[in-house]
LOBASE-16405 format. One record per residue (C-alpha): residue number from 1; residue in one letter; x, y, z. Coordinates in steps of 0.5 Angstrom, whole numbers. Example, Ala and Ser with C-alpha at 12.3 -4.5 7.8 and 13.67 -1.06 7.14 Angstrom:
{nr: 1 rest: a px: 25 py: -9 pz: 16}
{nr: 2 rest: s px: 27 py: -2 pz: 14}
END
This chain:
{nr: 1 rest: x px: -365 py: 235 pz: -280}
{nr: 2 rest: x px: -365 py: 228 pz: -282}
{nr: 3 rest: x px: -357 py: 229 pz: -284}
{nr: 4 rest: x px: -357 py: 232 pz: -277}
{nr: 5 rest: x px: -360 py: 226 pz: -273}
{nr: 6 rest: x px: -356 py: 221 pz: -277}
{nr: 7 rest: x px: -349 py: 225 pz: -275}
{nr: 8 rest: x px: -352 py: 225 pz: -268}
{nr: 9 rest: x px: -353 py: 218 pz: -267}
{nr: 10 rest: x px: -346 py: 217 pz: -271}
{nr: 11 rest: x px: -342 py: 222 pz: -267}
{nr: 12 rest: x px: -345 py: 224 pz: -260}
{nr: 13 rest: x px: -348 py: 217 pz: -259}
{nr: 14 rest: x px: -342 py: 213 pz: -261}
{nr: 15 rest: x px: -347 py: 209 pz: -266}
{nr: 16 rest: x px: -351 py: 207 pz: -260}
{nr: 17 rest: x px: -358 py: 207 pz: -261}
{nr: 18 rest: x px: -361 py: 206 pz: -254}
{nr: 19 rest: x px: -358 py: 213 pz: -252}
{nr: 20 rest: x px: -361 py: 216 pz: -258}
{nr: 21 rest: x px: -368 py: 213 pz: -256}
{nr: 22 rest: x px: -367 py: 215 pz: -249}
{nr: 23 rest: x px: -365 py: 222 pz: -251}
{nr: 24 rest: x px: -372 py: 222 pz: -255}
{nr: 25 rest: x px: -376 py: 219 pz: -250}
{nr: 26 rest: x px: -374 py: 225 pz: -245}
{nr: 27 rest: x px: -375 py: 230 pz: -250}
{nr: 28 rest: x px: -382 py: 228 pz: -252}
{nr: 29 rest: x px: -383 py: 228 pz: -244}
{nr: 30 rest: x px: -381 py: 235 pz: -243}
{nr: 31 rest: x px: -384 py: 237 pz: -250}
{nr: 32 rest: x px: -391 py: 235 pz: -247}
{nr: 33 rest: x px: -391 py: 238 pz: -241}
{nr: 34 rest: x px: -389 py: 245 pz: -244}
{nr: 35 rest: x px: -395 py: 250 pz: -243}
{nr: 36 rest: x px: -392 py: 255 pz: -249}
{nr: 37 rest: x px: -390 py: 255 pz: -256}
{nr: 38 rest: x px: -382 py: 256 pz: -257}
{nr: 39 rest: x px: -378 py: 258 pz: -262}
{nr: 40 rest: x px: -375 py: 252 pz: -267}
{nr: 41 rest: x px: -368 py: 253 pz: -265}
{nr: 42 rest: x px: -369 py: 253 pz: -258}
{nr: 43 rest: x px: -373 py: 246 pz: -258}
{nr: 44 rest: x px: -368 py: 244 pz: -263}
{nr: 45 rest: x px: -362 py: 246 pz: -258}
{nr: 46 rest: x px: -367 py: 242 pz: -252}
{nr: 47 rest: x px: -366 py: 236 pz: -256}
{nr: 48 rest: x px: -359 py: 236 pz: -259}
{nr: 49 rest: x px: -357 py: 238 pz: -252}
{nr: 50 rest: x px: -360 py: 232 pz: -249}
{nr: 51 rest: x px: -357 py: 227 pz: -254}
{nr: 52 rest: x px: -350 py: 230 pz: -252}
{nr: 53 rest: x px: -352 py: 229 pz: -245}
{nr: 54 rest: x px: -355 py: 222 pz: -245}
{nr: 55 rest: x px: -348 py: 220 pz: -249}
{nr: 56 rest: x px: -344 py: 222 pz: -243}
{nr: 57 rest: x px: -349 py: 219 pz: -238}
{nr: 58 rest: x px: -348 py: 212 pz: -241}
{nr: 59 rest: x px: -340 py: 213 pz: -241}
{nr: 60 rest: x px: -339 py: 215 pz: -234}
{nr: 61 rest: x px: -343 py: 216 pz: -227}
{nr: 62 rest: x px: -348 py: 221 pz: -227}
{nr: 63 rest: x px: -345 py: 228 pz: -228}
{nr: 64 rest: x px: -346 py: 233 pz: -223}
{nr: 65 rest: x px: -348 py: 240 pz: -226}
{nr: 66 rest: x px: -343 py: 244 pz: -229}
{nr: 67 rest: x px: -345 py: 250 pz: -232}
{nr: 68 rest: x px: -349 py: 257 pz: -231}
{nr: 69 rest: x px: -356 py: 258 pz: -227}
{nr: 70 rest: x px: -359 py: 256 pz: -234}
{nr: 71 rest: x px: -355 py: 252 pz: -239}
{nr: 72 rest: x px: -349 py: 248 pz: -240}
{nr: 73 rest: x px: -344 py: 248 pz: -246}
{nr: 74 rest: x px: -340 py: 242 pz: -242}
{nr: 75 rest: x px: -346 py: 237 pz: -241}
{nr: 76 rest: x px: -349 py: 239 pz: -248}
{nr: 77 rest: x px: -344 py: 242 pz: -253}
{nr: 78 rest: x px: -342 py: 249 pz: -255}
{nr: 79 rest: x px: -348 py: 250 pz: -261}
{nr: 80 rest: x px: -353 py: 246 pz: -257}
{nr: 81 rest: x px: -352 py: 247 pz: -249}
{nr: 82 rest: x px: -356 py: 242 pz: -244}
{nr: 83 rest: x px: -361 py: 246 pz: -240}
{nr: 84 rest: x px: -361 py: 246 pz: -233}
{nr: 85 rest: x px: -369 py: 244 pz: -233}
{nr: 86 rest: x px: -367 py: 238 pz: -238}
{nr: 87 rest: x px: -362 py: 236 pz: -233}
{nr: 88 rest: x px: -367 py: 236 pz: -227}
{nr: 89 rest: x px: -372 py: 232 pz: -231}
{nr: 90 rest: x px: -367 py: 227 pz: -233}
{nr: 91 rest: x px: -364 py: 226 pz: -226}
{nr: 92 rest: x px: -370 py: 227 pz: -221}
{nr: 93 rest: x px: -376 py: 227 pz: -226}
{nr: 94 rest: x px: -378 py: 234 pz: -224}
{nr: 95 rest: x px: -380 py: 239 pz: -229}
{nr: 96 rest: x px: -381 py: 247 pz: -227}
{nr: 97 rest: x px: -384 py: 250 pz: -233}
{nr: 98 rest: x px: -383 py: 257 pz: -230}
{nr: 99 rest: x px: -375 py: 255 pz: -231}
{nr: 100 rest: x px: -376 py: 254 pz: -239}
{nr: 101 rest: x px: -378 py: 261 pz: -240}
{nr: 102 rest: x px: -372 py: 263 pz: -236}
{nr: 103 rest: x px: -367 py: 258 pz: -240}
{nr: 104 rest: x px: -370 py: 261 pz: -247}
{nr: 105 rest: x px: -368 py: 268 pz: -245}
{nr: 106 rest: x px: -361 py: 265 pz: -243}
{nr: 107 rest: x px: -360 py: 262 pz: -249}
{nr: 108 rest: x px: -362 py: 268 pz: -254}
{nr: 109 rest: x px: -357 py: 272 pz: -250}
{nr: 110 rest: x px: -352 py: 266 pz: -251}
{nr: 111 rest: x px: -353 py: 266 pz: -259}
{nr: 112 rest: x px: -352 py: 274 pz: -259}
{nr: 113 rest: x px: -345 py: 273 pz: -257}
{nr: 114 rest: x px: -344 py: 267 pz: -260}
{nr: 115 rest: x px: -338 py: 268 pz: -265}
{nr: 116 rest: x px: -341 py: 262 pz: -270}
{nr: 117 rest: x px: -348 py: 264 pz: -270}
{nr: 118 rest: x px: -348 py: 265 pz: -277}
{nr: 119 rest: x px: -347 py: 258 pz: -279}
{nr: 120 rest: x px: -354 py: 256 pz: -277}
{nr: 121 rest: x px: -357 py: 263 pz: -279}
{nr: 122 rest: x px: -361 py: 261 pz: -286}
{nr: 123 rest: x px: -361 py: 268 pz: -288}
{nr: 124 rest: x px: -354 py: 270 pz: -287}
{nr: 125 rest: x px: -352 py: 263 pz: -290}
{nr: 126 rest: x px: -356 py: 265 pz: -297}
{nr: 127 rest: x px: -353 py: 272 pz: -297}
{nr: 128 rest: x px: -346 py: 269 pz: -296}
{nr: 129 rest: x px: -347 py: 265 pz: -302}
{nr: 130 rest: x px: -350 py: 270 pz: -306}
{nr: 131 rest: x px: -346 py: 268 pz: -312}
{nr: 132 rest: x px: -350 py: 262 pz: -313}
{nr: 133 rest: x px: -357 py: 265 pz: -312}
{nr: 134 rest: x px: -362 py: 269 pz: -317}
{nr: 135 rest: x px: -362 py: 276 pz: -316}
{nr: 136 rest: x px: -370 py: 275 pz: -314}
{nr: 137 rest: x px: -367 py: 271 pz: -308}
{nr: 138 rest: x px: -362 py: 275 pz: -306}
{nr: 139 rest: x px: -367 py: 281 pz: -305}
{nr: 140 rest: x px: -372 py: 277 pz: -301}
{nr: 141 rest: x px: -366 py: 275 pz: -296}
{nr: 142 rest: x px: -364 py: 282 pz: -296}
{nr: 143 rest: x px: -371 py: 285 pz: -294}
{nr: 144 rest: x px: -372 py: 279 pz: -289}
{nr: 145 rest: x px: -365 py: 281 pz: -286}
{nr: 146 rest: x px: -367 py: 289 pz: -286}
{nr: 147 rest: x px: -373 py: 287 pz: -282}
{nr: 148 rest: x px: -370 py: 282 pz: -277}
{nr: 149 rest: x px: -365 py: 288 pz: -275}
{nr: 150 rest: x px: -371 py: 291 pz: -272}
{nr: 151 rest: x px: -370 py: 286 pz: -267}
{nr: 152 rest: x px: -363 py: 287 pz: -263}
{nr: 153 rest: x px: -364 py: 280 pz: -260}
{nr: 154 rest: x px: -365 py: 277 pz: -267}
{nr: 155 rest: x px: -358 py: 277 pz: -271}
{nr: 156 rest: x px: -352 py: 275 pz: -267}
{nr: 157 rest: x px: -347 py: 281 pz: -266}
{nr: 158 rest: x px: -341 py: 277 pz: -268}
{nr: 159 rest: x px: -344 py: 276 pz: -275}
{nr: 160 rest: x px: -344 py: 284 pz: -276}
{nr: 161 rest: x px: -337 py: 285 pz: -279}
{nr: 162 rest: x px: -339 py: 279 pz: -284}
{nr: 163 rest: x px: -346 py: 282 pz: -285}
{nr: 164 rest: x px: -343 py: 289 pz: -286}
{nr: 165 rest: x px: -338 py: 286 pz: -292}
{nr: 166 rest: x px: -343 py: 283 pz: -296}
{nr: 167 rest: x px: -348 py: 288 pz: -295}
{nr: 168 rest: x px: -343 py: 293 pz: -299}
{nr: 169 rest: x px: -341 py: 287 pz: -304}
{nr: 170 rest: x px: -348 py: 285 pz: -306}
{nr: 171 rest: x px: -351 py: 292 pz: -305}
{nr: 172 rest: x px: -346 py: 294 pz: -311}
{nr: 173 rest: x px: -348 py: 288 pz: -315}
{nr: 174 rest: x px: -355 py: 289 pz: -315}
{nr: 175 rest: x px: -356 py: 296 pz: -313}
{nr: 176 rest: x px: -359 py: 295 pz: -306}
{nr: 177 rest: x px: -359 py: 301 pz: -301}
{nr: 178 rest: x px: -357 py: 298 pz: -295}
{nr: 179 rest: x px: -357 py: 304 pz: -291}
{nr: 180 rest: x px: -363 py: 302 pz: -287}
{nr: 181 rest: x px: -359 py: 295 pz: -285}
{nr: 182 rest: x px: -353 py: 300 pz: -283}
{nr: 183 rest: x px: -357 py: 304 pz: -279}
{nr: 184 rest: x px: -360 py: 299 pz: -275}
{nr: 185 rest: x px: -354 py: 295 pz: -274}
{nr: 186 rest: x px: -350 py: 301 pz: -271}
{nr: 187 rest: x px: -356 py: 302 pz: -266}
{nr: 188 rest: x px: -356 py: 295 pz: -264}
{nr: 189 rest: x px: -349 py: 294 pz: -262}
{nr: 190 rest: x px: -349 py: 301 pz: -259}
{nr: 191 rest: x px: -345 py: 301 pz: -252}
{nr: 192 rest: x px: -343 py: 294 pz: -253}
{nr: 193 rest: x px: -335 py: 294 pz: -254}
{nr: 194 rest: x px: -334 py: 291 pz: -247}
{nr: 195 rest: x px: -337 py: 285 pz: -249}
{nr: 196 rest: x px: -335 py: 284 pz: -256}
{nr: 197 rest: x px: -328 py: 283 pz: -259}
{nr: 198 rest: x px: -326 py: 288 pz: -264}
{nr: 199 rest: x px: -321 py: 283 pz: -267}
{nr: 200 rest: x px: -326 py: 278 pz: -268}
{nr: 201 rest: x px: -331 py: 282 pz: -270}
{nr: 202 rest: x px: -327 py: 286 pz: -276}
{nr: 203 rest: x px: -323 py: 280 pz: -278}
{nr: 204 rest: x px: -319 py: 283 pz: -285}
{nr: 205 rest: x px: -322 py: 277 pz: -289}
{nr: 206 rest: x px: -325 py: 282 pz: -295}
{nr: 207 rest: x px: -321 py: 283 pz: -301}
{nr: 208 rest: x px: -325 py: 290 pz: -303}
{nr: 209 rest: x px: -322 py: 295 pz: -308}
{nr: 210 rest: x px: -324 py: 302 pz: -309}
{nr: 211 rest: x px: -331 py: 305 pz: -307}
{nr: 212 rest: x px: -333 py: 298 pz: -304}
{nr: 213 rest: x px: -326 py: 298 pz: -300}
{nr: 214 rest: x px: -328 py: 305 pz: -297}
{nr: 215 rest: x px: -335 py: 304 pz: -296}
{nr: 216 rest: x px: -333 py: 298 pz: -292}
{nr: 217 rest: x px: -328 py: 302 pz: -288}
{nr: 218 rest: x px: -333 py: 307 pz: -286}
{nr: 219 rest: x px: -338 py: 302 pz: -284}
{nr: 220 rest: x px: -333 py: 299 pz: -280}
{nr: 221 rest: x px: -331 py: 305 pz: -277}
{nr: 222 rest: x px: -338 py: 307 pz: -275}
{nr: 223 rest: x px: -340 py: 300 pz: -272}
{nr: 224 rest: x px: -333 py: 301 pz: -268}
{nr: 225 rest: x px: -335 py: 308 pz: -266}
{nr: 226 rest: x px: -342 py: 306 pz: -263}
{nr: 227 rest: x px: -339 py: 300 pz: -259}
{nr: 228 rest: x px: -334 py: 305 pz: -256}
{nr: 229 rest: x px: -328 py: 300 pz: -256}
{nr: 230 rest: x px: -324 py: 305 pz: -252}
{nr: 231 rest: x px: -328 py: 305 pz: -246}
{nr: 232 rest: x px: -328 py: 297 pz: -246}
{nr: 233 rest: x px: -320 py: 297 pz: -246}
{nr: 234 rest: x px: -320 py: 301 pz: -240}
{nr: 235 rest: x px: -325 py: 298 pz: -236}
{nr: 236 rest: x px: -321 py: 295 pz: -231}
{nr: 237 rest: x px: -316 py: 299 pz: -227}
{nr: 238 rest: x px: -311 py: 294 pz: -226}
{nr: 239 rest: x px: -311 py: 297 pz: -218}
{nr: 240 rest: x px: -310 py: 291 pz: -213}
{nr: 241 rest: x px: -316 py: 294 pz: -209}
{nr: 242 rest: x px: -321 py: 292 pz: -216}
{nr: 243 rest: x px: -319 py: 285 pz: -216}
{nr: 244 rest: x px: -325 py: 283 pz: -211}
{nr: 245 rest: x px: -330 py: 287 pz: -216}
{nr: 246 rest: x px: -327 py: 284 pz: -222}
{nr: 247 rest: x px: -329 py: 277 pz: -218}
{nr: 248 rest: x px: -336 py: 279 pz: -217}
{nr: 249 rest: x px: -337 py: 282 pz: -224}
{nr: 250 rest: x px: -334 py: 275 pz: -227}
{nr: 251 rest: x px: -339 py: 271 pz: -222}
{nr: 252 rest: x px: -345 py: 275 pz: -224}
{nr: 253 rest: x px: -343 py: 275 pz: -232}
{nr: 254 rest: x px: -341 py: 268 pz: -232}
{nr: 255 rest: x px: -346 py: 266 pz: -237}
{nr: 256 rest: x px: -344 py: 272 pz: -242}
{nr: 257 rest: x px: -337 py: 270 pz: -241}
{nr: 258 rest: x px: -338 py: 263 pz: -243}
{nr: 259 rest: x px: -342 py: 265 pz: -249}
{nr: 260 rest: x px: -336 py: 270 pz: -251}
{nr: 261 rest: x px: -331 py: 264 pz: -251}
{nr: 262 rest: x px: -326 py: 269 pz: -249}
{nr: 263 rest: x px: -324 py: 272 pz: -242}
{nr: 264 rest: x px: -316 py: 273 pz: -240}
{nr: 265 rest: x px: -314 py: 275 pz: -247}
{nr: 266 rest: x px: -318 py: 282 pz: -247}
{nr: 267 rest: x px: -313 py: 284 pz: -241}
{nr: 268 rest: x px: -306 py: 287 pz: -242}
{nr: 269 rest: x px: -301 py: 282 pz: -239}
{nr: 270 rest: x px: -296 py: 287 pz: -237}
{nr: 271 rest: x px: -301 py: 291 pz: -233}
{nr: 272 rest: x px: -304 py: 284 pz: -230}
{nr: 273 rest: x px: -297 py: 282 pz: -228}
{nr: 274 rest: x px: -295 py: 288 pz: -225}
{nr: 275 rest: x px: -301 py: 289 pz: -221}
{nr: 276 rest: x px: -300 py: 282 pz: -218}
{nr: 277 rest: x px: -293 py: 284 pz: -216}
{nr: 278 rest: x px: -296 py: 289 pz: -212}
{nr: 279 rest: x px: -302 py: 285 pz: -209}
{nr: 280 rest: x px: -303 py: 282 pz: -202}
{nr: 281 rest: x px: -303 py: 274 pz: -202}
{nr: 282 rest: x px: -310 py: 275 pz: -201}
{nr: 283 rest: x px: -311 py: 279 pz: -207}
{nr: 284 rest: x px: -307 py: 274 pz: -211}
{nr: 285 rest: x px: -312 py: 269 pz: -208}
{nr: 286 rest: x px: -318 py: 273 pz: -211}
{nr: 287 rest: x px: -315 py: 273 pz: -218}
{nr: 288 rest: x px: -314 py: 266 pz: -218}
{nr: 289 rest: x px: -321 py: 265 pz: -216}
{nr: 290 rest: x px: -323 py: 269 pz: -222}
{nr: 291 rest: x px: -319 py: 264 pz: -226}
{nr: 292 rest: x px: -322 py: 258 pz: -223}
{nr: 293 rest: x px: -329 py: 261 pz: -224}
{nr: 294 rest: x px: -328 py: 262 pz: -231}
{nr: 295 rest: x px: -324 py: 256 pz: -233}
{nr: 296 rest: x px: -325 py: 251 pz: -228}
{nr: 297 rest: x px: -330 py: 246 pz: -232}
{nr: 298 rest: x px: -328 py: 249 pz: -239}
{nr: 299 rest: x px: -325 py: 245 pz: -245}
{nr: 300 rest: x px: -320 py: 247 pz: -250}
{nr: 301 rest: x px: -325 py: 248 pz: -255}
{nr: 302 rest: x px: -329 py: 253 pz: -250}
{nr: 303 rest: x px: -325 py: 259 pz: -251}
{nr: 304 rest: x px: -321 py: 262 pz: -256}
{nr: 305 rest: x px: -313 py: 260 pz: -257}
{nr: 306 rest: x px: -312 py: 267 pz: -255}
{nr: 307 rest: x px: -314 py: 266 pz: -248}
{nr: 308 rest: x px: -309 py: 260 pz: -248}
{nr: 309 rest: x px: -303 py: 264 pz: -251}
{nr: 310 rest: x px: -305 py: 270 pz: -246}
{nr: 311 rest: x px: -304 py: 265 pz: -240}
{nr: 312 rest: x px: -298 py: 263 pz: -242}
{nr: 313 rest: x px: -295 py: 270 pz: -243}
{nr: 314 rest: x px: -297 py: 271 pz: -236}
{nr: 315 rest: x px: -294 py: 265 pz: -233}
{nr: 316 rest: x px: -287 py: 267 pz: -237}
{nr: 317 rest: x px: -287 py: 274 pz: -235}
{nr: 318 rest: x px: -289 py: 272 pz: -227}
{nr: 319 rest: x px: -283 py: 267 pz: -228}
{nr: 320 rest: x px: -278 py: 273 pz: -231}
{nr: 321 rest: x px: -280 py: 278 pz: -226}
{nr: 322 rest: x px: -278 py: 273 pz: -221}
{nr: 323 rest: x px: -272 py: 271 pz: -224}
{nr: 324 rest: x px: -270 py: 278 pz: -224}
{nr: 325 rest: x px: -271 py: 279 pz: -216}
{nr: 326 rest: x px: -272 py: 286 pz: -217}
{nr: 327 rest: x px: -279 py: 286 pz: -213}
{nr: 328 rest: x px: -281 py: 287 pz: -206}
{nr: 329 rest: x px: -285 py: 281 pz: -205}
{nr: 330 rest: x px: -285 py: 276 pz: -199}
{nr: 331 rest: x px: -284 py: 268 pz: -200}
{nr: 332 rest: x px: -292 py: 267 pz: -199}
{nr: 333 rest: x px: -294 py: 272 pz: -205}
{nr: 334 rest: x px: -289 py: 269 pz: -209}
{nr: 335 rest: x px: -292 py: 262 pz: -208}
{nr: 336 rest: x px: -299 py: 265 pz: -210}
{nr: 337 rest: x px: -296 py: 269 pz: -216}
{nr: 338 rest: x px: -294 py: 262 pz: -219}
{nr: 339 rest: x px: -300 py: 259 pz: -217}
{nr: 340 rest: x px: -304 py: 264 pz: -221}
{nr: 341 rest: x px: -299 py: 262 pz: -227}
END
């Protein structure tokens, strides 16, 4: 923790101790007004989120709120967001303690879909570094992970791929039966294929052979089947009449989309562009509003590179179709299509 404080002062506060002191004072004020006990990582996120925000206040005019109803990774950071109740207290010295629990719940949901949540998970890091641990330490960690998997909201879903691999590897090394862990992971992730990228969850990074390789493949297949990936790929119909419905979905699930750090890359580029060329100017504008809702305040690090590449593909394909001139679309629609790209 001391090292994190030092990095916060050096990195986020730009070596400005006044910023650090200001953030600490505001955090202490908020903590003193809390009426319930909260988890350590939530309290930590409050503190470091305020530190990040305090640095932004010093460098510019007081920023307007940019985030979801409860948190902002723009005003805070990807790892420790600024919570709306903290923003309100710093700006107006008003604290609605009822909002703290709602923010905590939003934070817990964000962690479940955070692709890098395992970095701060002590149990997972111990398991991933099992080679420098004793057998007794590893068994204790595995038992703790097994217990934690009883709670579907504990371990982030994007950790499941790597966790599965290490359960197989370590299970063979120390003869540990990971069956309970596997069954709980399969149940916890059931039906979540619409919210999780299979490409990221099952990264091909494990050089296994023989029995271990087959076990991991079966493990991955079982997780994928439980998640129902096929349904997620066909969730949007690419019908122009469904664009408005997609906009409503994006507005409602904006927090989850931000937590996943990906959006447009999950859709088929060719079908999207074909849809735009059959859409009215109003429908194209609705699609443009979808992109604004997702990316308007996003920084480069807030979304995966695949999203950037997908946007480039959309623009290139739109321009390619315009160059061919084999479409039935008026000039206003052409202008709108180009604005989307």
